[in-house]
C-alpha positions as CSV (number, residue, x, y, z in Angstrom):
1,M,44.9,-7.6,129.0
2,I,46.6,-4.3,128.4
3,R,48.8,-5.8,125.7
4,A,45.8,-7.3,124.0
5,R,44.0,-3.9,124.0
6,L,47.2,-2.1,122.7
7,K,47.5,-4.7,119.9
8,L,43.8,-4.1,118.9
9,I,44.4,-0.4,118.9
10,R,47.5,-0.8,116.7
11,Q,45.5,-2.9,114.3
12,I,42.7,-0.4,114.1
13,V,45.2,2.5,113.5
14,F,47.1,0.4,110.9
15,A,43.8,-0.4,109.1
16,A,42.8,3.3,109.2
17,I,46.1,4.3,107.7
18,L,45.8,1.7,105.0
19,L,42.3,2.9,104.2
20,G,43.4,6.5,104.1
21,L,46.3,5.6,101.7
22,F,43.9,3.6,99.5
23,V,41.5,6.6,99.3
24,C,44.4,8.9,98.5
25,A,45.7,6.6,95.8
26,A,42.2,6.3,94.3
27,E,41.8,10.1,94.3
28,V,45.2,10.5,92.6
29,G,44.2,7.8,90.1
30,V,41.0,9.5,89.2
31,R,42.8,12.8,88.7
32,V,45.5,11.2,86.5
33,Y,42.8,9.5,84.4
34,E,41.0,12.8,83.9
35,V,44.2,14.5,82.8
36,S,45.1,11.7,80.4
37,Q,41.6,11.7,78.9
38,G,41.2,15.4,78.8
39,A,37.7,15.2,80.3
40,P,36.1,14.5,83.8
41,I,35.4,10.9,84.7
42,C,31.9,12.0,85.6
43,S,29.9,15.2,85.4
44,T,26.7,16.5,86.9
45,A,25.7,17.5,83.4
46,N,23.5,14.9,81.7
47,P,23.8,14.7,77.9
48,E,20.7,12.5,77.9
49,C,18.6,15.2,79.6
50,L,15.4,15.5,77.6
51,V,14.6,19.0,78.7
52,D,18.0,20.5,77.7
53,P,20.4,18.1,75.9
54,T,22.4,21.2,74.9
55,Q,23.4,21.9,78.5
56,L,23.4,25.6,77.6
57,T,20.9,26.6,80.3
58,I,22.3,28.2,83.5
59,P,20.6,29.4,86.7
60,S,19.1,32.9,86.5
61,W,18.1,35.3,89.2
62,L,15.3,36.7,86.9
63,T,13.7,33.7,85.0
64,N,14.9,30.6,86.9
65,L,16.9,29.5,83.8
66,E,18.5,31.3,80.9
67,L,20.7,30.4,78.0
68,K,24.4,31.2,77.8
69,P,25.0,34.0,75.4
70,H,27.5,33.6,72.5
71,A,27.6,29.8,73.0
72,T,27.7,26.9,70.6
73,C,27.1,23.2,71.1
74,Q,26.4,20.1,69.2
75,V,23.3,17.9,69.8
76,K,23.1,14.4,68.5
77,C,19.7,13.6,67.1
78,R,19.1,9.9,67.6
79,D,16.2,9.9,65.2
80,S,17.9,11.4,62.2
81,K,21.4,10.3,63.3
82,R,22.6,13.8,62.5
83,T,24.5,16.3,64.6
84,V,22.6,19.6,65.1
85,S,24.6,22.8,65.8
86,I,23.0,25.1,68.3
87,T,24.2,28.7,68.5
88,T,23.0,31.5,70.8
89,N,23.3,35.2,70.2
90,S,24.3,38.0,72.5
91,L,20.8,38.1,74.1
92,G,21.0,34.4,75.0
93,F,18.5,33.2,72.4
94,R,18.8,30.6,69.7
95,G,19.6,32.1,66.2
96,A,21.2,35.1,64.7
97,E,21.7,38.5,66.3
98,V,18.6,40.7,66.8
99,A,18.9,44.3,65.8
100,V,18.1,46.8,68.6
101,P,16.4,49.1,68.0
102,K,14.2,47.3,65.5
103,P,14.6,48.5,61.8
104,Q,11.6,50.6,60.7
105,D,10.9,48.4,57.7
106,A,10.7,45.2,59.7
107,Y,7.8,43.2,61.2
108,R,9.1,41.3,64.2
109,I,7.5,38.1,65.5
110,L,8.6,36.8,68.9
111,I,8.2,33.2,69.9
112,L,7.9,32.4,73.6
113,G,8.0,28.8,74.8
114,D,10.0,26.0,76.4
115,E,12.0,23.1,75.1
116,T,9.2,22.2,72.6
117,T,9.7,25.3,70.6
118,F,13.4,25.6,71.3
119,A,13.7,22.2,69.6
120,P,17.3,21.3,70.2
121,E,17.2,18.2,67.9
122,T,16.0,20.3,65.0
123,S,18.3,22.3,62.7
124,E,17.7,25.9,61.9
125,E,16.5,25.3,58.4
126,D,14.0,22.6,59.6
127,H,12.8,24.6,62.5
128,F,9.2,26.0,62.3
129,A,10.4,29.5,63.1
130,H,12.6,29.6,60.0
131,Q,9.9,28.1,57.8
132,L,7.3,30.4,59.2
133,K,9.4,33.4,58.3
134,Q,9.8,32.1,54.7
135,N,6.1,31.4,54.3
136,L,5.0,34.8,55.6
137,Q,7.7,36.6,53.6
138,Q,6.1,35.4,50.4
139,Q,3.0,37.4,51.4
140,T,4.6,40.8,51.8
141,R,7.5,43.0,50.8
142,I,8.0,44.1,54.4
143,S,10.9,42.3,56.0
144,I,9.6,39.5,58.4
145,E,11.7,38.6,61.4
146,V,11.0,35.6,63.7
147,V,13.0,35.6,66.9
148,N,13.0,32.4,68.9
149,A,13.1,33.4,72.5
150,S,12.3,29.9,73.8
151,I,14.2,28.6,76.8
152,P,14.2,25.0,77.9
153,G,12.4,24.6,81.2
154,A,10.4,27.8,80.8
155,C,6.7,28.3,81.4
156,P,4.3,31.3,80.9
157,L,5.2,32.6,84.4
158,T,8.9,33.0,83.6
159,E,8.1,34.0,80.0
160,Y,6.0,36.9,81.3
161,V,8.9,38.0,83.6
162,L,11.4,37.7,80.7
163,F,9.2,39.7,78.3
164,K,8.4,42.4,80.8
165,Q,12.0,42.9,82.0
166,K,13.9,42.4,78.7
167,L,12.0,41.4,75.6
168,I,9.7,44.3,75.3
169,A,12.7,46.4,74.3
170,L,12.9,44.3,71.1
171,Q,9.7,46.1,70.0
172,P,7.8,42.9,68.8
173,D,4.8,43.4,66.5
174,L,3.4,39.9,67.3
175,I,4.1,37.4,70.1
176,L,3.4,33.8,69.6
177,L,3.2,32.1,73.0
178,H,3.3,28.4,73.0
179,F,1.6,26.9,76.0
180,D,3.0,23.4,76.6
181,W,1.1,21.0,78.8
182,S,4.1,20.5,81.0
183,D,3.8,24.2,82.0
184,V,1.1,23.4,84.6
185,A,3.7,21.3,86.7
186,D,6.4,23.9,86.0
187,D,4.3,26.7,87.2
188,R,3.4,24.7,90.4
189,Q,7.0,24.3,91.1
190,L,8.3,27.8,90.2
191,R,5.5,29.9,91.6
192,R,6.5,29.2,95.2
193,R,9.9,30.9,94.5
194,T,8.4,33.8,92.5
195,R,8.9,37.3,93.9
196,S,5.9,39.6,93.3
197,D,4.9,43.2,94.0
198,A,2.1,44.3,96.3
199,Q,-0.5,43.7,93.6
200,G,0.8,40.1,93.1
201,T,2.5,40.8,89.7
202,P,5.5,38.5,89.2
203,L,8.8,40.4,89.2
204,S,11.4,37.6,89.2
205,C,11.8,33.9,89.7
206,P,15.3,33.1,91.1
207,H,16.7,29.6,90.6
208,A,16.7,27.5,93.7
209,S,20.5,26.9,93.6
210,L,21.1,30.7,93.6
211,Q,18.8,31.2,96.6
212,N,20.4,28.4,98.5
213,S,23.9,29.6,97.8
214,A,23.0,33.1,98.9
215,R,21.8,31.8,102.3
216,K,24.3,29.1,103.3
217,P,27.1,27.3,101.6
218,N,26.5,23.6,101.0
219,P,29.3,21.5,102.6
220,V,28.5,18.6,100.3
221,N,29.1,20.7,97.2
222,H,32.4,21.9,98.8
223,L,33.6,18.3,99.1
224,R,32.5,17.5,95.5
225,E,34.5,20.5,94.2
226,H,37.7,19.5,96.0
227,F,37.6,15.7,95.9
228,R,36.9,14.0,92.5
229,L,36.4,10.6,94.2
230,V,33.5,12.1,96.2
231,D,32.0,13.7,93.1
232,W,32.3,10.4,91.2
233,G,30.6,8.3,93.9
234,M,27.8,10.8,94.5
235,T,27.1,11.2,90.7
236,A,26.8,7.5,90.3
237,A,24.5,7.1,93.3
238,G,22.5,10.1,92.1
239,K,21.8,8.5,88.7
240,Q,20.4,5.4,90.4
241,W,18.3,7.5,92.7
242,K,16.9,9.7,89.9
243,Q,16.0,6.7,87.9
244,Q,13.9,5.3,90.7
245,I,12.2,8.7,91.2
246,F,11.4,8.9,87.5
247,Q,9.8,5.4,87.6
248,Q,7.8,6.1,90.7
249,A,6.5,9.4,89.3
250,A,5.6,7.9,85.9
251,S,3.6,5.1,87.4
252,S,1.8,7.3,89.9
253,R,-1.8,8.7,89.4
254,E,-1.4,11.4,92.0
255,V,-1.4,15.0,90.8
256,G,1.3,16.0,93.2
257,T,3.6,13.2,92.0
258,N,2.8,12.7,88.3
259,M,3.1,16.0,86.4
260,Y,0.5,14.9,83.8
261,A,-2.1,13.2,86.1
262,W,-4.3,16.3,86.0
263,M,-5.0,15.8,82.3
264,R,-7.5,13.1,83.2
265,N,-9.7,15.8,84.8
266,E,-12.8,16.5,82.7
267,H,-13.0,20.0,84.2
268,P,-9.3,21.2,84.5
269,E,-10.5,24.9,84.8
270,S,-11.6,24.1,88.3
271,D,-8.0,23.1,89.2
272,L,-6.2,26.1,90.9
273,S,-2.8,25.0,89.5
274,V,-4.2,25.1,86.0
275,T,-5.7,28.5,86.3
276,H,-2.4,29.7,87.8
277,A,-0.5,28.4,84.8
278,F,-2.9,30.3,82.5
279,Q,-2.7,33.5,84.4
280,P,0.5,34.9,82.8
281,I,-1.3,34.9,79.4
282,A,-3.7,37.5,80.9
283,D,-0.7,39.5,82.3
284,I,0.9,39.8,78.9
285,A,-2.5,40.6,77.3
286,R,-2.9,43.5,79.7
287,M,0.5,44.9,78.4
288,M,-0.9,45.1,74.9
289,Q,-2.8,48.3,75.6
290,G,-0.7,51.1,74.2
291,S,2.3,48.9,73.6
292,G,1.8,48.3,69.9
293,F,2.0,44.5,69.8
294,Q,-0.4,41.6,69.3
295,L,-0.5,38.3,71.3
296,A,-1.5,34.9,69.9
297,V,-1.5,31.7,72.0
298,M,-0.5,28.4,70.5
299,T,-0.7,24.9,72.0
300,S,0.0,21.4,70.7
301,P,-0.6,17.8,71.9
302,K,2.2,16.1,73.8
303,P,3.2,12.7,72.4
304,W,1.2,10.8,75.0
305,Q,-1.9,12.8,73.9
306,V,-1.4,11.3,70.4
307,S,-1.0,7.6,70.9
308,V,0.8,5.0,73.0
309,R,3.4,4.5,70.2
310,C,4.3,8.2,69.9
311,S,7.8,9.1,71.3
312,S,8.1,5.6,72.7
313,G,11.9,5.3,72.4
314,A,13.7,3.6,75.3
315,G,13.4,5.6,78.5
316,V,11.9,8.7,76.8
317,R,8.5,8.5,78.4
318,V,9.7,7.6,81.9
319,K,12.2,10.5,81.9
320,S,9.3,12.7,80.8
321,G,7.2,11.7,83.7
322,V,4.7,9.3,82.1
323,S,4.5,5.6,82.0
324,P,5.5,3.7,78.7
325,D,1.8,2.9,78.0
326,A,0.4,6.3,78.9
327,F,-2.3,7.8,76.7
328,Y,-4.3,11.0,77.5
329,P,-7.0,11.5,74.8
330,N,-8.9,13.9,77.0
331,R,-9.7,17.1,75.1
332,A,-10.8,19.0,78.2
333,P,-7.4,20.7,78.7
334,F,-7.6,22.1,75.1
335,D,-11.1,23.4,75.7
336,A,-10.2,25.0,79.0
337,L,-7.3,26.9,77.4
338,A,-9.4,27.9,74.4
339,D,-12.1,29.3,76.7
340,Y,-9.5,31.2,78.8
341,V,-7.9,32.7,75.7
342,A,-11.3,33.7,74.3
343,E,-12.1,35.7,77.4
344,W,-9.2,38.0,76.4
345,K,-10.2,38.0,72.7
346,L,-6.9,36.6,71.7
347,P,-6.1,34.5,68.6
348,F,-5.9,30.8,69.6
349,I,-3.9,28.4,67.5
350,D,-4.6,24.8,68.3
351,L,-2.0,22.7,66.5
352,S,-3.9,19.4,67.0
353,D,-5.1,19.4,63.3
354,P,-1.7,19.6,61.6
355,L,-0.1,17.2,64.0
356,L,-2.9,14.6,64.3
357,D,-4.6,14.8,60.9
358,S,-2.8,11.9,59.2
359,D,-2.7,8.1,59.1
360,A,0.5,8.1,61.1
361,P,0.6,11.1,63.4
362,E,3.6,9.6,65.2
363,A,5.7,10.7,62.3
364,N,5.2,14.3,63.4
365,Y,7.1,13.5,66.6
366,L,10.6,12.3,67.4
367,R,10.9,8.8,68.7
368,Y,13.7,9.5,71.2
369,A,12.6,13.0,72.4
370,P,9.1,14.3,73.3
371,R,9.1,16.9,70.6
372,W,8.2,17.6,67.0
373,S,10.1,15.9,64.1
374,A,11.2,17.8,61.0
375,A,7.9,16.8,59.4
376,G,6.0,18.1,62.4
377,H,7.9,21.5,62.2
378,H,6.9,21.7,58.6
379,H,3.3,21.1,59.2
380,V,3.2,23.5,62.2
381,A,4.9,26.3,60.1
382,E,2.4,25.9,57.3
383,F,-0.6,25.9,59.6
384,V,0.5,28.9,61.7
385,A,1.3,30.9,58.6
386,R,-2.1,30.2,57.1
387,F,-3.8,31.1,60.4
388,L,-2.0,34.4,60.6
389,V,-2.7,35.3,57.0
390,E,-6.4,34.5,57.4
391,K,-7.2,35.7,61.0
392,V,-4.5,38.1,62.4
393,P,-3.9,41.6,61.1
394,G,-0.4,41.9,59.6
395,P,1.6,43.0,56.5
396,W,0.4,39.8,54.9
397,N,-3.3,41.0,54.6
398,S,-5.4,44.1,54.0
399,R,-6.1,44.7,57.7
400,Y,-2.5,45.8,58.4
401,F,-1.9,49.3,59.7
402,Q,1.5,50.9,60.1
403,R,2.4,52.0,63.6
404,T,2.0,55.6,62.5
405,D,-1.6,54.9,61.5
406,Q,-3.0,52.9,64.3
407,P,-1.4,50.9,67.1
408,I,-1.4,47.1,66.3
409,G,-2.7,46.3,69.8
410,Q,-5.8,48.3,69.2
411,W,-7.0,46.8,65.9
412,P,-10.6,45.6,65.9
413,M,-11.0,41.8,65.8
414,P,-12.8,40.2,62.8
415,D,-16.5,39.8,63.0
416,G,-17.5,37.0,65.4
417,G,-14.1,37.1,67.1
418,I,-11.2,34.7,66.7
419,Q,-12.1,31.1,66.8
420,P,-9.8,28.2,67.7
421,A,-8.0,27.0,64.6
422,S,-8.6,23.3,65.4
423,A,-11.8,21.6,64.4
424,I,-11.3,19.1,67.2
425,R,-13.3,20.5,70.1
């Protein structure tokens, strides 16, 4: 009896030793393979991420996410089959360096937005910011600057914090804030981590990973950092788990699960999460008094607000949180935003007309990313330039006043106020 138990114990110990040796050999094999290939066998970075295919965003204590400064990356556009070079400046924004302080003979336009206006699949020369600058420059001798301060994953909440804490030092003359319809879900997620003052004004929005790391080290991450085999296995399992989560969220009709389910609501202004997402627009508008800048709000349809065929490349819609056959033709969200902006007497630029007014509106969007195509950027730039020339005081029309004459933020609005640019209401 005793001998049988000892034999069993020896077999268990021998099996454990063999298993340990096998794991060690596998760990060594993974490391040798990585050294020979010059790259990790797996990575937590996802080059197919639709929000940030550049992988240039990093956690931020101030605005949840920020872009690495002085960084360069290459993004493969599956639609054009071209490689787009993305470069950030010292401020962590896409594009060339921005002079601080602003030159006296320059009129500076600042674009606030998320991955839609960041447009990682679009080259600099095709981007609407570059084309907008060229179109407006033809209307004036004053130097026009367009600074693209868009950050993938941003929303008006983090854009307000970024502007108040950093961007106001750039002395913008005009702010173009693009409200993306994903901002409602982003605001719902980020607002719970936002730190505000006694009056409820947002001060910062730290990234979740920074808050967690400041509280208590994660033992799982410690194992992943020291054992490549653990990292490999958890990454592979995580991809499968995320794919299931994406599919469940895309097929759900619950607002808490599907980030676009609220768009079916005929009265979205009654939804608290929608009004919360709109609120930072008012916060920036309050800063206009005495600050010498103007604010205009833009918005554009998401691909699933255009048609079922729009941006229907393999996996694109599911990863974006909607089902492959999703279509949200409801105009109530546009009307709700237009009414909110009108309360603050701000210019409202509805980009539905330039993006939908054609026989094939799908051509204005990429097939393999839920963003504007080069043609879409061209139409947006023309439309925005025409709107600004006709309705917004600036060096391109007779209603322009130099800062020494009258602060831009205090100019009277045209008779009848600013009307939405779109005819679809």
